[in-house]
C-alpha positions in Angstrom: 73.6 35.7 156.5 72.2 37.1 153.3 72.0 34.9 150.1 73.7 36.8 147.4 75.0 36.2 143.7 78.1 37.8 142.3 77.6 39.9 139.2 79.4 39.0 136.2 78.0 41.7 133.8 75.7 44.6 134.1 74.0 47.1 131.7 72.4 50.1 133.7 71.4 47.7 136.4 69.6 49.5 139.2 68.3 47.4 142.3 66.1 48.3 145.2 67.3 46.9 148.3 64.7 48.3 150.5 63.9 44.6 152.0 67.6 44.8 153.3 68.3 48.4 154.0 65.0 50.3 154.2 66.2 52.7 151.5 63.8 53.3 148.6 66.2 54.6 146.1 67.6 52.1 143.6 71.3 51.2 143.9 73.3 51.0 140.6 75.5 47.9 140.4 79.0 47.6 139.2 80.2 44.0 137.9 83.7 45.1 137.5 84.3 46.3 141.1 87.0 44.3 143.0 86.2 44.5 146.8 88.2 43.7 149.8 87.2 40.3 151.4 86.1 42.0 154.6 83.8 44.3 152.7 80.5 44.2 154.7 77.9 42.1 152.6 75.4 44.9 152.2 78.0 47.3 150.8 79.0 45.0 147.9 78.1 46.9 144.8 78.9 44.0 142.8 76.5 41.5 144.3 72.8 40.9 144.1 70.9 39.7 147.1 67.7 37.7 147.7 64.8 39.7 148.4 65.8 42.7 146.4 64.0 44.1 143.2 65.6 44.9 139.8 64.1 48.2 138.7 66.2 49.1 135.7 68.7 47.7 133.3 69.9 44.0 133.1 72.7 41.9 134.3 74.1 38.3 134.7 75.1 36.9 138.0 76.5 33.8 139.5 75.4 32.2 142.9 77.7 29.6 144.3 75.9 26.7 146.1 76.7 24.9 149.4 75.6 21.3 148.8 75.7 18.3 151.2 77.3 15.3 149.8 75.0 12.6 148.8 76.7 9.8 147.0 73.5 8.5 145.4 72.7 11.9 143.7 76.1 12.5 142.0 78.1 15.7 141.9 76.0 18.8 142.5 76.2 21.7 140.1 79.1 24.2 140.9 76.8 27.2 140.4 73.7 28.8 139.0 73.6 31.5 136.6 70.6 34.0 136.4 69.9 36.8 133.9 68.0 39.8 135.4 
């Protein structure tokens, strides 16, 4: 399983995914892509992955969290947003 975040917007966003794929070249991401649900995780051009490196541009992504239910802590945040 790879932790990932779904891109919401990008501006010339290039990401080096060598930690996952071994490829040294940057992959350019596209937030507007709609992919089939069964698209392999590492082929999702509309996602960012933990352990990768932004080498160019910028973007906004949303990461959905799985959170155990602990009544004493109240409701968890539904998502985290990050700018790259």
